[in-house]
N, C-alpha and C positions, 0 to 999 in steps of 0.2 A: 348755094341755092338761096334765093330770097325767102324771107319769112314775112308774115303779115300779122299785125295786131289789128283786130276788128272789134269795134266798140259800138254798141247800141246805146245811145245816150238819151237820158231825159233830164232836162235842165230844171233844177229846183230854185236857184237864185241867180239871176242874170249877172249881177255885179261879181259875185263869187266865181261864177262860171268864167267870166273874162279873165280873172286873176289866174284860175286854174289853166285855162287855155293858153295864156301867155307863157306861164311857167313850163307847161308840158311841151309846148312847141320848141322852146329854147333847149330843153333837155333832149328832145328827139334828135335834133341835128348833131348833137355831141356824140351820138352813137351810130351815126351814119344813116339815120332814118329820114324819110320824107313822106309827106302826105300824098295819098292818091285820091282820097275822098275826104271831104271835111264838111259834112252837113248839108249837101245840096238837096234839091227836091227828091222825094221818094215816090215811086209809083209801084203799088203792089200789083203783081201779075198773077200770083197764085197763093193759096193758103191763107192763114189767119194772122200772120205776123204783121204788125203795124207799128214799126219803129218810128220815132219822131225825128231822130237824127242818127246817121251812120258816119263813123269815122274809120278810115282804113289807112294805116301807116305801113309802108314797106321798109324793111331793114335788109341789110346785105345777107344776113343769115339768122338762124334761130338763136345762136349764141349771142349775137349783138342785140337782138330783141330782148332776150332774157337779161342781159347785162343792163340795158336801159331800164327795164321794169324794176330791177332791184337796186338801181343807182341812187346815190345821195341827191343828185340833181333832180330826178323825178320825184323823190321823196318830198322835196320842197313843194311840188305841185300837189302832192297827195295831202298836204296839210289842210287844204281847203276843199278837197274833193267831196267829202260827205255833205258839206253845206252847199256846194255848187251843183252837184248832179248825182243821179243814180245811173247805174249802167250794168250791162252785161259785157264782158271782155273776154276775147279768146285770142290765142296764138295759133296760127296756121302755117305749117311749112309749105313753101311754094313748090312749083314744078320747074325743073330746069328745061329751058327751051333749046331744042337741038336745031342746028343748022339754018 
């Protein structure tokens, strides 16, 4: 069953963010992940949540998502994370589509 990493990102430093983004993207592919959303325009429909950028990455399953998050490859991206951005990050188990 697919799993999703969902991130609400606020960029702090554009140059460091590009470094983080490049490193994170390279690591995601190694664990079977791919981007579904990567910071497109946001339209608030209800409520008070006003994120600046949303990123959604799909992994084959929760185990692969967790393996990526704890991986040495992603740790390389995390070296610049605090300079590059602040964020909220969640892991969501998907729903199997039948038929």
